[in-house]
PDB file of all heavy atoms in Angstrom:
ATOM      1  N   MET A   1      21.014 -93.150 163.278  1.00  0.00           N
ATOM      2  CA  MET A   1      19.913 -92.286 163.471  1.00  0.00           C
ATOM      3  C   MET A   1      18.557 -93.015 163.008  1.00  0.00           C
ATOM      4  O   MET A   1      17.597 -92.967 163.678  1.00  0.00           O
ATOM      5  CB  MET A   1      20.034 -90.978 162.757  1.00  0.00           C
ATOM      6  CG  MET A   1      18.839 -90.134 162.910  1.00  0.00           C
ATOM      7  SD  MET A   1      19.029 -88.415 162.272  1.00  0.00           S
ATOM      8  CE  MET A   1      19.695 -88.484 160.659  1.00  0.00           C
ATOM      9  N   ALA A   2      18.661 -93.714 161.895  1.00  0.00           N
ATOM     10  CA  ALA A   2      17.505 -94.290 161.366  1.00  0.00           C
ATOM     11  C   ALA A   2      16.874 -95.385 162.275  1.00  0.00           C
ATOM     12  O   ALA A   2      15.733 -95.380 162.516  1.00  0.00           O
ATOM     13  CB  ALA A   2      17.757 -94.928 159.944  1.00  0.00           C
ATOM     14  N   PHE A   3      17.791 -96.221 162.849  1.00  0.00           N
ATOM     15  CA  PHE A   3      17.334 -97.293 163.732  1.00  0.00           C
ATOM     16  C   PHE A   3      16.664 -96.746 164.914  1.00  0.00           C
ATOM     17  O   PHE A   3      15.656 -97.218 165.435  1.00  0.00           O
ATOM     18  CB  PHE A   3      18.412 -98.242 164.128  1.00  0.00           C
ATOM     19  CG  PHE A   3      18.849 -99.118 162.954  1.00  0.00           C
ATOM     20  CD1 PHE A   3      20.142 -98.951 162.401  1.00  0.00           C
ATOM     21  CD2 PHE A   3      18.017-100.095 162.409  1.00  0.00           C
ATOM     22  CE1 PHE A   3      20.558 -99.710 161.343  1.00  0.00           C
ATOM     23  CE2 PHE A   3      18.456-100.823 161.287  1.00  0.00           C
ATOM     24  CZ  PHE A   3      19.710-100.606 160.793  1.00  0.00           C
ATOM     25  N   SER A   4      17.210 -95.634 165.535  1.00  0.00           N
ATOM     26  CA  SER A   4      16.518 -95.085 166.751  1.00  0.00           C
ATOM     27  C   SER A   4      15.236 -94.492 166.566  1.00  0.00           C
ATOM     28  O   SER A   4      14.405 -94.336 167.377  1.00  0.00           O
ATOM     29  CB  SER A   4      17.470 -94.055 167.296  1.00  0.00           C
ATOM     30  OG  SER A   4      17.676 -92.950 166.515  1.00  0.00           O
ATOM     31  N   LEU A   5      14.870 -94.221 165.243  1.00  0.00           N
ATOM     32  CA  LEU A   5      13.555 -93.643 164.909  1.00  0.00           C
ATOM     33  C   LEU A   5      12.596 -94.728 164.392  1.00  0.00           C
ATOM     34  O   LEU A   5      11.525 -94.383 163.954  1.00  0.00           O
ATOM     35  CB  LEU A   5      13.780 -92.570 163.904  1.00  0.00           C
ATOM     36  CG  LEU A   5      14.507 -91.306 164.296  1.00  0.00           C
ATOM     37  CD1 LEU A   5      14.764 -90.383 163.184  1.00  0.00           C
ATOM     38  CD2 LEU A   5      13.805 -90.592 165.432  1.00  0.00           C
ATOM     39  N   GLY A   6      13.081 -95.970 164.488  1.00  0.00           N
ATOM     40  CA  GLY A   6      12.160 -97.042 164.136  1.00  0.00           C
ATOM     41  C   GLY A   6      12.312 -97.486 162.614  1.00  0.00           C
ATOM     42  O   GLY A   6      11.439 -98.251 162.191  1.00  0.00           O
ATOM     43  N   PHE A   7      13.242 -97.059 161.893  1.00  0.00           N
ATOM     44  CA  PHE A   7      13.461 -97.429 160.447  1.00  0.00           C
ATOM     45  C   PHE A   7      14.473 -98.506 160.507  1.00  0.00           C
ATOM     46  O   PHE A   7      15.535 -98.324 160.908  1.00  0.00           O
ATOM     47  CB  PHE A   7      13.834 -96.261 159.590  1.00  0.00           C
ATOM     48  CG  PHE A   7      12.785 -95.182 159.414  1.00  0.00           C
ATOM     49  CD1 PHE A   7      12.585 -94.154 160.229  1.00  0.00           C
ATOM     50  CD2 PHE A   7      11.864 -95.186 158.321  1.00  0.00           C
ATOM     51  CE1 PHE A   7      11.580 -93.198 160.073  1.00  0.00           C
ATOM     52  CE2 PHE A   7      10.921 -94.418 158.083  1.00  0.00           C
ATOM     53  CZ  PHE A   7      10.703 -93.283 159.045  1.00  0.00           C
ATOM     54  N   TYR A   8      14.085 -99.592 159.894  1.00  0.00           N
ATOM     55  CA  TYR A   8      15.008-100.689 159.804  1.00  0.00           C
ATOM     56  C   TYR A   8      15.668-100.932 158.425  1.00  0.00           C
ATOM     57  O   TYR A   8      16.517-101.748 158.173  1.00  0.00           O
ATOM     58  CB  TYR A   8      14.376-101.986 160.328  1.00  0.00           C
ATOM     59  CG  TYR A   8      13.929-101.845 161.764  1.00  0.00           C
ATOM     60  CD1 TYR A   8      12.625-101.551 162.048  1.00  0.00           C
ATOM     61  CD2 TYR A   8      14.924-101.895 162.745  1.00  0.00           C
ATOM     62  CE1 TYR A   8      12.283-101.387 163.394  1.00  0.00           C
ATOM     63  CE2 TYR A   8      14.605-101.728 164.098  1.00  0.00           C
ATOM     64  CZ  TYR A   8      13.344-101.438 164.425  1.00  0.00           C
ATOM     65  OH  TYR A   8      12.925-101.200 165.686  1.00  0.00           O
ATOM     66  N   HIS A   9      15.127-100.079 157.486  1.00  0.00           N
ATOM     67  CA  HIS A   9      15.738-100.059 156.131  1.00  0.00           C
ATOM     68  C   HIS A   9      16.222 -98.662 155.776  1.00  0.00           C
ATOM     69  O   HIS A   9      15.333 -97.778 155.751  1.00  0.00           O
ATOM     70  CB  HIS A   9      14.658-100.546 155.117  1.00  0.00           C
ATOM     71  CG  HIS A   9      14.208-102.005 155.295  1.00  0.00           C
ATOM     72  ND1 HIS A   9      14.949-103.074 154.918  1.00  0.00           N
ATOM     73  CD2 HIS A   9      13.147-102.438 155.880  1.00  0.00           C
ATOM     74  CE1 HIS A   9      14.319-104.108 155.253  1.00  0.00           C
ATOM     75  NE2 HIS A   9      13.260-103.783 155.761  1.00  0.00           N
ATOM     76  N   TYR A  10      17.531 -98.503 155.667  1.00  0.00           N
ATOM     77  CA  TYR A  10      18.039 -97.076 155.491  1.00  0.00           C
ATOM     78  C   TYR A  10      17.360 -96.485 154.331  1.00  0.00           C
ATOM     79  O   TYR A  10      17.113 -95.206 154.361  1.00  0.00           O
ATOM     80  CB  TYR A  10      19.529 -97.092 155.389  1.00  0.00           C
ATOM     81  CG  TYR A  10      20.047 -95.724 155.281  1.00  0.00           C
ATOM     82  CD1 TYR A  10      20.108 -94.911 156.401  1.00  0.00           C
ATOM     83  CD2 TYR A  10      20.509 -95.269 154.051  1.00  0.00           C
ATOM     84  CE1 TYR A  10      20.556 -93.607 156.347  1.00  0.00           C
ATOM     85  CE2 TYR A  10      20.928 -93.942 153.997  1.00  0.00           C
ATOM     86  CZ  TYR A  10      21.021 -93.120 155.060  1.00  0.00           C
ATOM     87  OH  TYR A  10      21.495 -91.859 155.042  1.00  0.00           O
ATOM     88  N   SER A  11      17.158 -97.172 153.213  1.00  0.00           N
ATOM     89  CA  SER A  11      16.569 -96.488 152.032  1.00  0.00           C
ATOM     90  C   SER A  11      15.201 -95.928 152.248  1.00  0.00           C
ATOM     91  O   SER A  11      14.825 -94.848 151.776  1.00  0.00           O
ATOM     92  CB  SER A  11      16.652 -97.463 150.832  1.00  0.00           C
ATOM     93  OG  SER A  11      15.797 -98.555 151.113  1.00  0.00           O
ATOM     94  N   LEU A  12      14.362 -96.587 153.047  1.00  0.00           N
ATOM     95  CA  LEU A  12      13.090 -96.103 153.341  1.00  0.00           C
ATOM     96  C   LEU A  12      13.202 -94.865 154.222  1.00  0.00           C
ATOM     97  O   LEU A  12      12.453 -93.877 154.015  1.00  0.00           O
ATOM     98  CB  LEU A  12      12.209 -97.165 154.104  1.00  0.00           C
ATOM     99  CG  LEU A  12      11.828 -98.402 153.242  1.00  0.00           C
ATOM    100  CD1 LEU A  12      11.097 -99.429 154.195  1.00  0.00           C
ATOM    101  CD2 LEU A  12      10.962 -97.975 152.103  1.00  0.00           C
ATOM    102  N   PHE A  13      14.070 -94.887 155.238  1.00  0.00           N
ATOM    103  CA  PHE A  13      14.253 -93.737 156.049  1.00  0.00           C
ATOM    104  C   PHE A  13      14.803 -92.561 155.224  1.00  0.00           C
ATOM    105  O   PHE A  13      14.258 -91.438 155.345  1.00  0.00           O
ATOM    106  CB  PHE A  13      15.320 -94.085 157.146  1.00  0.00           C
ATOM    107  CG  PHE A  13      15.757 -92.849 157.904  1.00  0.00           C
ATOM    108  CD1 PHE A  13      14.944 -92.271 158.849  1.00  0.00           C
ATOM    109  CD2 PHE A  13      17.036 -92.242 157.639  1.00  0.00           C
ATOM    110  CE1 PHE A  13      15.397 -91.112 159.530  1.00  0.00           C
ATOM    111  CE2 PHE A  13      17.475 -91.284 158.310  1.00  0.00           C
ATOM    112  CZ  PHE A  13      16.623 -90.549 159.217  1.00  0.00           C
ATOM    113  N   SER A  14      15.650 -92.838 154.327  1.00  0.00           N
ATOM    114  CA  SER A  14      16.250 -91.816 153.453  1.00  0.00           C
ATOM    115  C   SER A  14      15.124 -91.082 152.597  1.00  0.00           C
ATOM    116  O   SER A  14      15.184 -89.899 152.484  1.00  0.00           O
ATOM    117  CB  SER A  14      17.344 -92.316 152.639  1.00  0.00           C
ATOM    118  OG  SER A  14      18.044 -91.326 151.799  1.00  0.00           O
ATOM    119  N   ASN A  15      14.370 -91.938 152.128  1.00  0.00           N
ATOM    120  CA  ASN A  15      13.250 -91.389 151.236  1.00  0.00           C
ATOM    121  C   ASN A  15      12.250 -90.565 152.016  1.00  0.00           C
ATOM    122  O   ASN A  15      11.836 -89.442 151.585  1.00  0.00           O
ATOM    123  CB  ASN A  15      12.519 -92.581 150.524  1.00  0.00           C
ATOM    124  CG  ASN A  15      13.310 -93.122 149.400  1.00  0.00           C
ATOM    125  OD1 ASN A  15      14.184 -92.553 148.869  1.00  0.00           O
ATOM    126  ND2 ASN A  15      13.037 -94.427 149.080  1.00  0.00           N
ATOM    127  N   HIS A  16      11.911 -91.055 153.153  1.00  0.00           N
ATOM    128  CA  HIS A  16      10.955 -90.301 154.143  1.00  0.00           C
ATOM    129  C   HIS A  16      11.589 -88.969 154.525  1.00  0.00           C
ATOM    130  O   HIS A  16      10.980 -87.962 154.529  1.00  0.00           O
ATOM    131  CB  HIS A  16      10.503 -91.106 155.301  1.00  0.00           C
ATOM    132  CG  HIS A  16       9.600 -92.172 154.979  1.00  0.00           C
ATOM    133  ND1 HIS A  16       8.262 -91.894 154.691  1.00  0.00           N
ATOM    134  CD2 HIS A  16       9.634 -93.445 154.843  1.00  0.00           C
ATOM    135  CE1 HIS A  16       7.628 -92.983 154.414  1.00  0.00           C
ATOM    136  NE2 HIS A  16       8.406 -93.990 154.584  1.00  0.00           N
ATOM    137  N   TYR A  17      12.936 -89.039 154.914  1.00  0.00           N
ATOM    138  CA  TYR A  17      13.613 -87.880 155.312  1.00  0.00           C
ATOM    139  C   TYR A  17      13.676 -86.817 154.269  1.00  0.00           C
ATOM    140  O   TYR A  17      13.352 -85.665 154.382  1.00  0.00           O
ATOM    141  CB  TYR A  17      15.080 -88.229 155.671  1.00  0.00           C
ATOM    142  CG  TYR A  17      15.823 -87.282 156.383  1.00  0.00           C
ATOM    143  CD1 TYR A  17      15.977 -87.167 157.758  1.00  0.00           C
ATOM    144  CD2 TYR A  17      16.607 -86.303 155.607  1.00  0.00           C
ATOM    145  CE1 TYR A  17      16.722 -86.149 158.370  1.00  0.00           C
ATOM    146  CE2 TYR A  17      17.290 -85.291 156.232  1.00  0.00           C
ATOM    147  CZ  TYR A  17      17.375 -85.269 157.630  1.00  0.00           C
ATOM    148  OH  TYR A  17      18.115 -84.276 158.232  1.00  0.00           O
ATOM    149  N   LYS A  18      13.990 -87.313 152.983  1.00  0.00           N
ATOM    150  CA  LYS A  18      14.054 -86.373 151.825  1.00  0.00           C
ATOM    151  C   LYS A  18      12.710 -85.721 151.595  1.00  0.00           C
ATOM    152  O   LYS A  18      12.677 -84.479 151.305  1.00  0.00           O
ATOM    153  CB  LYS A  18      14.579 -87.104 150.589  1.00  0.00           C
ATOM    154  CG  LYS A  18      14.806 -86.048 149.475  1.00  0.00           C
ATOM    155  CD  LYS A  18      15.408 -86.594 148.246  1.00  0.00           C
ATOM    156  CE  LYS A  18      15.587 -85.478 147.332  1.00  0.00           C
ATOM    157  NZ  LYS A  18      15.977 -85.939 145.897  1.00  0.00           N
ATOM    158  N   LYS A  19      11.672 -86.499 151.665  1.00  0.00           N
ATOM    159  CA  LYS A  19      10.274 -85.802 151.500  1.00  0.00           C
ATOM    160  C   LYS A  19       9.995 -84.783 152.465  1.00  0.00           C
ATOM    161  O   LYS A  19       9.381 -83.803 152.263  1.00  0.00           O
ATOM    162  CB  LYS A  19       9.194 -86.984 151.546  1.00  0.00           C
ATOM    163  CG  LYS A  19       9.204 -87.798 150.296  1.00  0.00           C
ATOM    164  CD  LYS A  19       8.106 -88.860 150.369  1.00  0.00           C
ATOM    165  CE  LYS A  19       8.185 -89.779 149.182  1.00  0.00           C
ATOM    166  NZ  LYS A  19       7.185 -90.870 149.311  1.00  0.00           N
ATOM    167  N   LEU A  20      10.393 -85.070 153.739  1.00  0.00           N
ATOM    168  CA  LEU A  20      10.137 -84.122 154.880  1.00  0.00           C
ATOM    169  C   LEU A  20      11.017 -82.923 154.809  1.00  0.00           C
ATOM    170  O   LEU A  20      10.595 -81.840 155.069  1.00  0.00           O
ATOM    171  CB  LEU A  20      10.254 -84.890 156.244  1.00  0.00           C
ATOM    172  CG  LEU A  20       9.932 -84.098 157.463  1.00  0.00           C
ATOM    173  CD1 LEU A  20       8.509 -83.721 157.477  1.00  0.00           C
ATOM    174  CD2 LEU A  20      10.207 -85.067 158.679  1.00  0.00           C
ATOM    175  N   PHE A  21      12.347 -83.108 154.605  1.00  0.00           N
ATOM    176  CA  PHE A  21      13.400 -81.991 154.707  1.00  0.00           C
ATOM    177  C   PHE A  21      13.855 -81.531 153.405  1.00  0.00           C
ATOM    178  O   PHE A  21      14.562 -80.474 153.396  1.00  0.00           O
ATOM    179  CB  PHE A  21      14.470 -82.451 155.646  1.00  0.00           C
ATOM    180  CG  PHE A  21      13.938 -82.814 156.952  1.00  0.00           C
ATOM    181  CD1 PHE A  21      13.993 -84.027 157.527  1.00  0.00           C
ATOM    182  CD2 PHE A  21      13.646 -81.737 157.918  1.00  0.00           C
ATOM    183  CE1 PHE A  21      13.578 -84.274 158.808  1.00  0.00           C
ATOM    184  CE2 PHE A  21      13.193 -81.961 159.263  1.00  0.00           C
ATOM    185  CZ  PHE A  21      13.230 -83.313 159.652  1.00  0.00           C
ATOM    186  N   GLY A  22      13.549 -82.202 152.382  1.00  0.00           N
ATOM    187  CA  GLY A  22      14.057 -81.729 151.023  1.00  0.00           C
ATOM    188  C   GLY A  22      15.533 -82.063 150.638  1.00  0.00           C
ATOM    189  O   GLY A  22      16.059 -81.538 149.732  1.00  0.00           O
ATOM    190  N   GLU A  23      16.110 -82.916 151.475  1.00  0.00           N
ATOM    191  CA  GLU A  23      17.578 -83.330 151.275  1.00  0.00           C
ATOM    192  C   GLU A  23      17.708 -84.714 151.899  1.00  0.00           C
ATOM    193  O   GLU A  23      17.084 -85.011 152.834  1.00  0.00           O
ATOM    194  CB  GLU A  23      18.536 -82.348 151.646  1.00  0.00           C
ATOM    195  CG  GLU A  23      18.695 -82.116 153.133  1.00  0.00           C
ATOM    196  CD  GLU A  23      19.705 -81.082 153.586  1.00  0.00           C
ATOM    197  OE1 GLU A  23      20.056 -80.303 152.701  1.00  0.00           O
ATOM    198  OE2 GLU A  23      20.037 -81.003 154.728  1.00  0.00           O
ATOM    199  N   HIS A  24      18.682 -85.452 151.386  1.00  0.00           N
ATOM    200  CA  HIS A  24      19.012 -86.784 152.030  1.00  0.00           C
ATOM    201  C   HIS A  24      19.758 -86.553 153.295  1.00  0.00           C
ATOM    202  O   HIS A  24      20.421 -85.486 153.508  1.00  0.00           O
ATOM    203  CB  HIS A  24      19.890 -87.570 151.041  1.00  0.00           C
ATOM    204  CG  HIS A  24      19.098 -88.149 149.930  1.00  0.00           C
ATOM    205  ND1 HIS A  24      19.229 -87.627 148.678  1.00  0.00           N
ATOM    206  CD2 HIS A  24      18.126 -89.071 149.865  1.00  0.00           C
ATOM    207  CE1 HIS A  24      18.363 -88.244 147.862  1.00  0.00           C
ATOM    208  NE2 HIS A  24      17.832 -89.112 148.463  1.00  0.00           N
ATOM    209  N   PRO A  25      19.648 -87.538 154.264  1.00  0.00           N
ATOM    210  CA  PRO A  25      20.247 -87.342 155.533  1.00  0.00           C
ATOM    211  C   PRO A  25      21.715 -87.184 155.423  1.00  0.00           C
ATOM    212  O   PRO A  25      22.372 -86.408 156.213  1.00  0.00           O
ATOM    213  CB  PRO A  25      19.939 -88.726 156.254  1.00  0.00           C
ATOM    214  CG  PRO A  25      18.781 -89.341 155.509  1.00  0.00           C
ATOM    215  CD  PRO A  25      18.781 -88.687 154.157  1.00  0.00           C
ATOM    216  N   SER A  26      22.336 -87.832 154.494  1.00  0.00           N
ATOM    217  CA  SER A  26      23.853 -87.679 154.285  1.00  0.00           C
ATOM    218  C   SER A  26      24.196 -86.266 154.009  1.00  0.00           C
ATOM    219  O   SER A  26      25.232 -85.713 154.462  1.00  0.00           O
ATOM    220  CB  SER A  26      24.377 -88.619 153.249  1.00  0.00           C
ATOM    221  OG  SER A  26      23.679 -88.362 152.057  1.00  0.00           O
ATOM    222  N   ARG A  27      23.367 -85.548 153.268  1.00  0.00           N
ATOM    223  CA  ARG A  27      23.700 -84.205 152.912  1.00  0.00           C
ATOM    224  C   ARG A  27      23.528 -83.299 154.139  1.00  0.00           C
ATOM    225  O   ARG A  27      24.314 -82.407 154.290  1.00  0.00           O
ATOM    226  CB  ARG A  27      22.743 -83.618 151.803  1.00  0.00           C
ATOM    227  CG  ARG A  27      22.897 -82.263 151.474  1.00  0.00           C
ATOM    228  CD  ARG A  27      24.250 -81.943 150.816  1.00  0.00           C
ATOM    229  NE  ARG A  27      24.361 -80.578 150.523  1.00  0.00           N
ATOM    230  CZ  ARG A  27      25.231 -79.757 151.062  1.00  0.00           C
ATOM    231  NH1 ARG A  27      26.219 -80.306 151.887  1.00  0.00           N
ATOM    232  NH2 ARG A  27      25.343 -78.543 150.799  1.00  0.00           N
ATOM    233  N   THR A  28      22.544 -83.616 155.002  1.00  0.00           N
ATOM    234  CA  THR A  28      22.348 -82.791 156.162  1.00  0.00           C
ATOM    235  C   THR A  28      23.520 -83.014 157.121  1.00  0.00           C
ATOM    236  O   THR A  28      24.095 -82.026 157.637  1.00  0.00           O
ATOM    237  CB  THR A  28      21.113 -83.296 156.902  1.00  0.00           C
ATOM    238  OG1 THR A  28      20.005 -83.079 156.111  1.00  0.00           O
ATOM    239  CG2 THR A  28      20.852 -82.474 158.182  1.00  0.00           C
ATOM    240  N   MET A  29      24.101 -84.200 157.184  1.00  0.00           N
ATOM    241  CA  MET A  29      25.140 -84.487 158.046  1.00  0.00           C
ATOM    242  C   MET A  29      26.433 -83.803 157.484  1.00  0.00           C
ATOM    243  O   MET A  29      27.254 -83.333 158.239  1.00  0.00           O
ATOM    244  CB  MET A  29      25.431 -86.082 158.075  1.00  0.00           C
ATOM    245  CG  MET A  29      24.329 -86.786 158.833  1.00  0.00           C
ATOM    246  SD  MET A  29      24.000 -86.331 160.535  1.00  0.00           S
ATOM    247  CE  MET A  29      25.460 -86.957 161.311  1.00  0.00           C
ATOM    248  N   GLN A  30      26.614 -83.832 156.224  1.00  0.00           N
ATOM    249  CA  GLN A  30      27.781 -83.151 155.691  1.00  0.00           C
ATOM    250  C   GLN A  30      27.674 -81.640 155.957  1.00  0.00           C
ATOM    251  O   GLN A  30      28.678 -81.063 156.360  1.00  0.00           O
ATOM    252  CB  GLN A  30      27.828 -83.362 154.138  1.00  0.00           C
ATOM    253  CG  GLN A  30      28.140 -84.640 153.729  1.00  0.00           C
ATOM    254  CD  GLN A  30      27.995 -84.842 152.165  1.00  0.00           C
ATOM    255  OE1 GLN A  30      27.494 -83.950 151.564  1.00  0.00           O
ATOM    256  NE2 GLN A  30      28.453 -85.983 151.638  1.00  0.00           N
ATOM    257  N   ARG A  31      26.562 -81.052 155.768  1.00  0.00           N
ATOM    258  CA  ARG A  31      26.367 -79.613 156.015  1.00  0.00           C
ATOM    259  C   ARG A  31      26.602 -79.281 157.523  1.00  0.00           C
ATOM    260  O   ARG A  31      27.222 -78.282 157.733  1.00  0.00           O
ATOM    261  CB  ARG A  31      24.964 -79.196 155.575  1.00  0.00           C
ATOM    262  CG  ARG A  31      24.772 -77.716 155.584  1.00  0.00           C
ATOM    263  CD  ARG A  31      23.554 -77.268 154.847  1.00  0.00           C
ATOM    264  NE  ARG A  31      22.378 -78.220 154.981  1.00  0.00           N
ATOM    265  CZ  ARG A  31      21.573 -78.294 156.053  1.00  0.00           C
ATOM    266  NH1 ARG A  31      21.821 -77.447 157.083  1.00  0.00           N
ATOM    267  NH2 ARG A  31      20.545 -79.132 156.124  1.00  0.00           N
ATOM    268  N   THR A  32      26.085 -80.087 158.409  1.00  0.00           N
ATOM    269  CA  THR A  32      26.163 -79.809 159.843  1.00  0.00           C
ATOM    270  C   THR A  32      27.598 -80.018 160.280  1.00  0.00           C
ATOM    271  O   THR A  32      28.120 -79.217 161.177  1.00  0.00           O
ATOM    272  CB  THR A  32      25.203 -80.616 160.655  1.00  0.00           C
ATOM    273  OG1 THR A  32      25.377 -81.956 160.479  1.00  0.00           O
ATOM    274  CG2 THR A  32      23.826 -80.258 160.359  1.00  0.00           C
ATOM    275  N   ARG A  33      28.347 -80.952 159.695  1.00  0.00           N
ATOM    276  CA  ARG A  33      29.748 -81.124 160.057  1.00  0.00           C
ATOM    277  C   ARG A  33      30.551 -79.918 159.655  1.00  0.00           C
ATOM    278  O   ARG A  33      31.465 -79.461 160.332  1.00  0.00           O
ATOM    279  CB  ARG A  33      30.350 -82.380 159.438  1.00  0.00           C
ATOM    280  CG  ARG A  33      30.034 -83.668 160.236  1.00  0.00           C
ATOM    281  CD  ARG A  33      30.823 -84.802 159.770  1.00  0.00           C
ATOM    282  NE  ARG A  33      30.634 -85.180 158.384  1.00  0.00           N
ATOM    283  CZ  ARG A  33      29.868 -86.149 157.956  1.00  0.00           C
ATOM    284  NH1 ARG A  33      29.249 -86.900 158.878  1.00  0.00           N
ATOM    285  NH2 ARG A  33      29.583 -86.435 156.693  1.00  0.00           N
ATOM    286  N   TYR A  34      30.298 -79.440 158.412  1.00  0.00           N
ATOM    287  CA  TYR A  34      30.991 -78.286 157.909  1.00  0.00           C
ATOM    288  C   TYR A  34      30.666 -77.034 158.749  1.00  0.00           C
ATOM    289  O   TYR A  34      31.576 -76.340 159.091  1.00  0.00           O
ATOM    290  CB  TYR A  34      30.571 -77.994 156.477  1.00  0.00           C
ATOM    291  CG  TYR A  34      31.179 -76.768 155.836  1.00  0.00           C
ATOM    292  CD1 TYR A  34      32.390 -76.812 155.437  1.00  0.00           C
ATOM    293  CD2 TYR A  34      30.454 -75.613 155.743  1.00  0.00           C
ATOM    294  CE1 TYR A  34      33.059 -75.739 154.855  1.00  0.00           C
ATOM    295  CE2 TYR A  34      31.066 -74.449 155.177  1.00  0.00           C
ATOM    296  CZ  TYR A  34      32.389 -74.508 154.829  1.00  0.00           C
ATOM    297  OH  TYR A  34      32.994 -73.398 154.288  1.00  0.00           O
ATOM    298  N   ILE A  35      29.368 -76.810 159.132  1.00  0.00           N
ATOM    299  CA  ILE A  35      28.964 -75.634 159.914  1.00  0.00           C
ATOM    300  C   ILE A  35      29.643 -75.749 161.381  1.00  0.00           C
ATOM    301  O   ILE A  35      30.162 -74.774 161.898  1.00  0.00           O
ATOM    302  CB  ILE A  35      27.517 -75.606 160.054  1.00  0.00           C
ATOM    303  CG1 ILE A  35      26.954 -75.246 158.688  1.00  0.00           C
ATOM    304  CG2 ILE A  35      27.110 -74.551 161.151  1.00  0.00           C
ATOM    305  CD1 ILE A  35      25.419 -75.239 158.612  1.00  0.00           C
ATOM    306  N   SER A  36      29.774 -76.899 161.893  1.00  0.00           N
ATOM    307  CA  SER A  36      30.297 -77.050 163.208  1.00  0.00           C
ATOM    308  C   SER A  36      31.793 -77.003 163.197  1.00  0.00           C
ATOM    309  O   SER A  36      32.441 -76.878 164.389  1.00  0.00           O
ATOM    310  CB  SER A  36      29.798 -78.342 163.901  1.00  0.00           C
ATOM    311  OG  SER A  36      30.493 -79.478 163.219  1.00  0.00           O
ATOM    312  N   GLY A  37      32.426 -77.018 162.124  1.00  0.00           N
ATOM    313  CA  GLY A  37      33.850 -76.926 162.003  1.00  0.00           C
ATOM    314  C   GLY A  37      34.578 -78.259 162.174  1.00  0.00           C
ATOM    315  O   GLY A  37      35.775 -78.357 162.399  1.00  0.00           O
ATOM    316  N   SER A  38      33.828 -79.354 162.151  1.00  0.00           N
ATOM    317  CA  SER A  38      34.510 -80.665 162.353  1.00  0.00           C
ATOM    318  C   SER A  38      35.216 -81.160 161.127  1.00  0.00           C
ATOM    319  O   SER A  38      36.008 -82.082 161.194  1.00  0.00           O
ATOM    320  CB  SER A  38      33.467 -81.774 162.690  1.00  0.00           C
ATOM    321  OG  SER A  38      32.832 -81.285 163.888  1.00  0.00           O
ATOM    322  N   GLU A  39      34.943 -80.567 160.064  1.00  0.00           N
ATOM    323  CA  GLU A  39      35.508 -80.980 158.738  1.00  0.00           C
ATOM    324  C   GLU A  39      36.791 -80.110 158.486  1.00  0.00           C
ATOM    325  O   GLU A  39      36.748 -78.914 158.411  1.00  0.00           O
ATOM    326  CB  GLU A  39      34.557 -80.852 157.554  1.00  0.00           C
ATOM    327  CG  GLU A  39      34.926 -81.610 156.363  1.00  0.00           C
ATOM    328  CD  GLU A  39      33.752 -81.722 155.401  1.00  0.00           C
ATOM    329  OE1 GLU A  39      33.511 -80.784 154.583  1.00  0.00           O
ATOM    330  OE2 GLU A  39      33.018 -82.646 155.504  1.00  0.00           O
ATOM    331  N   ASP A  40      37.855 -80.662 158.223  1.00  0.00           N
ATOM    332  CA  ASP A  40      39.109 -79.915 157.998  1.00  0.00           C
ATOM    333  C   ASP A  40      39.427 -79.724 156.561  1.00  0.00           C
ATOM    334  O   ASP A  40      39.172 -80.419 155.687  1.00  0.00           O
ATOM    335  CB  ASP A  40      40.377 -80.644 158.578  1.00  0.00           C
ATOM    336  CG  ASP A  40      40.328 -80.677 160.112  1.00  0.00           C
ATOM    337  OD1 ASP A  40      39.903 -79.662 160.646  1.00  0.00           O
ATOM    338  OD2 ASP A  40      40.491 -81.805 160.737  1.00  0.00           O
TER     339      ASP A  40
END
């Protein structure tokens, strides 16, 4: 996801994402996997 948005350093992307959304991208991904039922 980070590369498609023009971020070539994951840590910079993660920091910007957290400032914007209040959580790290990995947390968002975990939550959305849980909500969608993909996690067993």
